[in-house]
C-alpha positions, 0 to 999 in steps of 0.5 A: 394312051388317051389322045391328045384334042385338037388344038382350039384357040381361044376367042379374045374378049375385050375388057368389059366395059363396066370394069374398072381402070387403073386411070393414076395411082399416087404411091406414097408407102412401100408396096411389095412387089408383085410377086411377093403380093401374089405370093401371100394371096396364094397362102392365104387361099385367095385367087388373083391374076395379072394378064398382059392384053396387046394393045390394051395394057394389064388386066389385074383381077382377084377370085376365080370362075369357080368361086366367083370373080370378085373384082378386076380392073385394067391399066390401060398402055397410056395410064400413067398407073402403067408407069408407076412400079407397084401399080397392080400390086397395091390394086390387088392388096387394096381389093384383098383386105376389102373383100376379104377382111377376115382372110389370113392376108387382110388380118396381118395388115389390120391395126390392133385398136387401142385401149 
C-alpha cells in the first residue's frame, strides 16, 4: 500500500491585476444554464471552470494548465453582474466561440452565410 503524503494546503493567490473583470452584464437573450454551457464545453474537449473566491467574488476561466489558460475573468461581489443570472455562463459561451472558433461547440453557433 502506498503511503498517503501529508496534506499541504495550497497558497491563496489573489486575482491577477490584468485579469478581466465582469462589472456589468446586460443579458437580453436566453442564456443556457451554467451547467449546460460547461457540459457542452466538456463535450467539445474545452476545459473551463468557475470558482468562488471569498471575499472577492467569482472567478471564471477557460483553458487549462496543460494546454494554457486561454482567458479568465472575475465578478466581484459588489458588481452588478453578481446579481444577474447567466453572467458566468454567457462569458464562458462568448469566450469559447471567440477562442475556439473551429471547435464543435463554436460551430453549433455559426450562422450559415446567405447565398
